[in-house]
N, C-alpha and C positions, 0 to 999 in steps of 0.2 A: 292120506293125512287129512284128518278132520280138524279144521281151524278152531272150531268151538272147544276143542280139548286144550287149547294153548292160551296162555296169558302173556300179554306183552306189556312191559313197563316202559312208559314214555317219560323221559326226564327232559323237559323243555320249558324255558321260562317265557317264551313268546306265546301269549294266549291264542293268537290267530293260528299259528303253526300247530299248537297243541290241539286245537279244535279240529283242524284239517286232518291231523293224524288219527285222532279218535274216530272221526267219521269214516275215514278210509278203512281203518282196521276193523271197526265194528260192522261195516258193510260186508266185510269178508268173514264175519262171524268170529273174529278173535275177541277174547276178553281183554279189556284194556284197563290199566292202572295209570293214572296221571300224577306226575310230580312236578312242581314248579321250581324247586330249588335242588341243588346238589345234596344238601343235608337230607331233604325229604326222599330223594332218590335212593340214597344209601340205606335209609331206614326201610323203604318199601321193598328194596331188593332182598332184604333179610326177612321181612314179615310176609310178603306176598309170594315169594319164591317163583318169580316169573320164568317163563320158558325162553324169552328173548328180551333184551333190554335195548331200547333206542335212546341214545344220550347225546345231547348237544354239548359242545365244549365250552361255549361262552356263557356259563351259568353264573349268577351272582353268588358271592360268598365262595362256597366250595365248587370249583370248576369241574368240567367234565373229566379231565385227566385224573383228578383226585377221586371222582366217583368210580372210574374204572379200576383204579388201584384198590379202593376199598372193596369193591365187589370181588376182585380176584383174591382177596384174603380168605374168602369163605365159599366161593362158588365158581364153577366152570361154565355158567350160563353164557350162551352166545351174546356178545355185546357188539352192536352196530352203532358207529358214530354217525350223527347227522350234523354237519357243520358247514358254515360258509367259509371257513378257513381252508385255504388251498395250499399253504406253505408245506413243503416236503417235511420240514422239521416237526410240524404239528402232527402230520400223519405218522411219521416214524415214532414219535413219542407215544401216540395213542396205541400203536401196535406193540411197542415195547411194554407198555403198562398192562396189556392184555386184551385190547380190542380185537375182534374177529373180522370186522369189515369197516369200511370208511366210505360214506356216501356224502358227496358235496352238494350243498344247497345252491340253487334250487334243484330239485330232483323230480322225476316223473313218478306218478303213482304206480305205474306198471313195474318200473325198475325197483322201487322200494319193496313192493310186495314180493318180487322175485328174490330179492336179497334176504328178506325175512324167511321165506319158505326154504331157501337153500340152507340158511343157518340152522333151521329146525331139522332138516333132513340130515345134516352132518351130525347134529347133536343126538338125534334118535339113533342113528347108525352107530355112533361111538358108544352110546349107552348099552346097545345090544351086544357089543363085543367085549372080549376080555380087555381089561384096562391095565393088566400087569404084563410087562415084557421083560425077558432076561436078555441082556446085552453083554455077552462075555461074562465077566465077573460082577456085573452090575445088574440090579433089579430096579425097574422103573415102574411106579404106579402112576399112570397117566391121569387117572381121575383125581387123585389127591395131589398130583404134582409133587411127588416125593421120589427121591432116588437114593439108593444106598449101594456103595461099593465096598471093596475090602477095607478101605480106610475110614468108612463111616458115611454120613450123609453127603450127598453131592447136590449143589445148587444149579438149577437151570432157569433161564429167563423164560417168561411166557412165550416169546417167539420160538425159542429153542424147543419148548415143550410141544408147540403146535407142529413144528417140523417133524419131531419124533413121532407124534401121534399119527400124522399123515403117513409116514413111512411104515409105522407099526401096523396100521390097518391094511397095508399092502405088503407086509413083510414077505421077503422071498421074491418079490416082483420088482421090476424096474419102474420107478415113478419118474416120468419125464419132468424136466426142469420147469417148463411152462405150466404143467398141471400142478406141480408143487407150489409154485408162486401163486397161482389162482386160489388154491386151497388155503394157503397160510395167510397171504396178504389181502385176498379179496379180488373180485373180478376187475376192479378199477385199476389195479396195479399193472404196469406194463409187463406183458408176459416174457419179453426178451431182456428184462432187467435182471440178469443172472449174477451180477457182481455182488449184490447184497446177500443173495442166497449162498453163494460160495463162502462168503465171510462167516455166515452163521454155521454152515456145515463144518468149517474149520474149527470154530469154537466148540461145537458139539464133540468133534473128534478128540479135542484136547481133554475132554472129560470122560469119554467112554472107551477110547482105544488105548491098549497097553503101549503101542508105538504109533502116535498120530501120523508120523511120516509114512507108515506102511499100514494103512487102515485095513482091518479084517472084519469089522462089524458094519460100519457105514461105508459102503464101497461105491466108487464112481464107475458108472458104465459109460465109457467115453463116447461122446456124441449123442447120448440118450438122456441120462439122468442119474438117479441114485437108487441104491438098493440096500435095504436093511437086512442083515443076517441075524435073525433073532431066534432063540430057542423056543 
């Protein structure tokens, strides 16, 4: 991976943090676009087509949650939240709106760069693979986040799509629960926090399984994790 190939959009209203991020990323040869407001960040996400977005939540006017929602209307670019907010509700909302990772301020340079590179690797790997999977009677386009079953379009939340994408990349194989949690919620999420994952798996099954009580597509491998049976 050559960093000079990639553009990073930084949406941050604090000039000191903005300058630190620019220096850090440019030192690693990333191309950097800076936005001071949520409105500008939304515009730059459309015009500059970044490879990764770093966004603060506490932005004036249009906050970071709104920026994430706007980006997800037109792009699957990896979004990493940088925020001093530590409340679980803020993190859950960010992931629900489509964030890929959540880094709490203050953060180390090494950790942030590792998160950026990990997000890029996942993005490149996904782009290189087929984005359409057939799940029983349903076809899911993971890139466009569109699904269609016998009854017409089916809606999935951003988190549900990320779970499906992770399982689809490993279809036919068992994905351990802790690995799925790290991939979907980010490395900062507790790997043994499986209750939330089970809840989302249950909601996905309601949409893709003819009989969710007897799953045939998204199956549980007891004591290990989940496996997606996709054509």
